[in-house]
C-alpha positions as CSV (number, residue, x, y, z in Angstrom):
1,X,-10.8,-66.0,14.4
2,X,-8.5,-66.2,11.4
3,X,-10.2,-65.6,8.1
4,X,-10.0,-68.5,5.7
5,X,-7.1,-68.4,3.2
6,X,-8.4,-68.3,-0.3
7,X,-5.1,-68.1,-2.2
8,X,-1.4,-67.2,-1.8
9,X,0.9,-65.9,-4.4
10,X,3.5,-63.2,-5.2
11,X,4.1,-62.7,-1.5
12,X,0.4,-62.1,-0.8
13,X,-2.0,-63.9,1.3
14,X,-5.7,-63.5,0.1
15,X,-8.5,-64.0,2.6
16,X,-12.2,-63.5,3.0
17,X,-13.7,-63.0,6.5
18,X,-16.8,-65.0,7.1
19,X,-18.4,-62.4,9.4
20,X,-17.4,-59.4,7.3
21,X,-19.3,-56.3,6.4
22,X,-20.3,-54.7,3.2
23,X,-18.8,-53.7,0.7
24,X,-18.0,-56.9,-0.9
25,X,-14.2,-57.2,-0.4
26,X,-11.0,-59.3,0.1
27,X,-8.4,-58.9,2.7
28,X,-4.8,-59.1,1.5
29,X,-1.7,-59.3,3.6
30,X,1.6,-58.3,2.0
31,X,4.8,-57.8,4.0
32,X,2.8,-57.3,7.2
33,X,0.6,-54.7,5.7
34,X,-3.2,-54.9,5.1
35,X,-4.8,-54.3,1.8
36,X,-8.5,-54.3,1.0
37,X,-9.9,-55.0,-2.5
38,X,-13.5,-54.1,-3.4
39,X,-14.8,-56.9,-5.6
40,X,-17.4,-54.9,-7.2
41,X,-15.2,-51.9,-8.2
42,X,-12.3,-54.2,-8.7
43,X,-9.9,-51.8,-7.1
44,X,-7.7,-51.5,-4.0
45,X,-9.7,-49.3,-1.6
46,X,-7.4,-49.4,1.4
47,X,-3.7,-49.9,1.7
48,X,-0.9,-50.1,-0.9
49,X,0.8,-52.7,-3.0
50,X,3.7,-52.3,-5.3
51,X,2.7,-52.0,-9.0
52,X,3.6,-55.7,-9.9
53,X,1.6,-57.1,-7.0
54,X,-1.3,-54.7,-7.5
55,X,-1.6,-55.6,-11.2
56,X,-1.3,-59.4,-10.5
57,X,-3.8,-59.3,-7.8
58,X,-6.5,-57.3,-9.6
59,X,-6.0,-59.4,-12.7
60,X,-6.4,-62.6,-10.6
61,X,-9.6,-61.1,-8.9
62,X,-11.0,-60.2,-12.3
63,X,-10.3,-63.7,-13.7
64,X,-12.0,-65.3,-10.6
65,X,-14.7,-62.7,-10.1
66,X,-17.6,-65.0,-10.3
67,X,-16.1,-67.5,-7.8
68,X,-15.1,-64.7,-5.4
69,X,-18.6,-63.1,-5.5
70,X,-20.2,-66.5,-4.9
71,X,-17.9,-67.1,-1.9
72,X,-18.9,-63.7,-0.5
73,X,-22.6,-64.5,-0.9
74,X,-22.1,-67.9,0.7
75,X,-19.5,-67.0,3.3
76,X,-21.7,-67.9,6.3
77,X,-22.3,-71.3,4.9
78,X,-19.8,-74.0,6.0
79,X,-17.5,-74.5,3.0
80,X,-19.0,-71.4,1.3
81,X,-15.6,-69.7,0.9
82,X,-13.6,-71.7,-1.6
83,X,-9.9,-71.8,-2.3
84,X,-8.7,-70.5,-5.7
85,X,-5.5,-71.5,-7.3
86,X,-2.8,-68.8,-7.7
87,X,-2.4,-67.3,-11.2
88,X,-0.7,-69.7,-13.6
89,X,0.9,-67.0,-15.8
90,X,4.5,-66.0,-15.4
91,X,5.8,-62.5,-14.8
92,X,2.7,-60.9,-13.4
93,X,-0.7,-60.2,-15.0
94,X,-1.4,-61.1,-18.6
């Protein structure tokens, strides 16, 4: 099963797996590599991103934290994982 795509920006595809395990996290695919982001700690806990992508992704996660945590809590409910627009700022994180 493919995890639902939450957003896509800066070469990254952000997903959340409906049947995933704790801790609360996202899966990010960048240039064929897997990255995990802990949504409580707001940090990359597995994998590597170049600085620009890491800063942009973590700022986007922080900006959308409430929605991301709600999606995690409701991930087993149909439609519980919601799509979130990519960041609308230019040149990376604000």
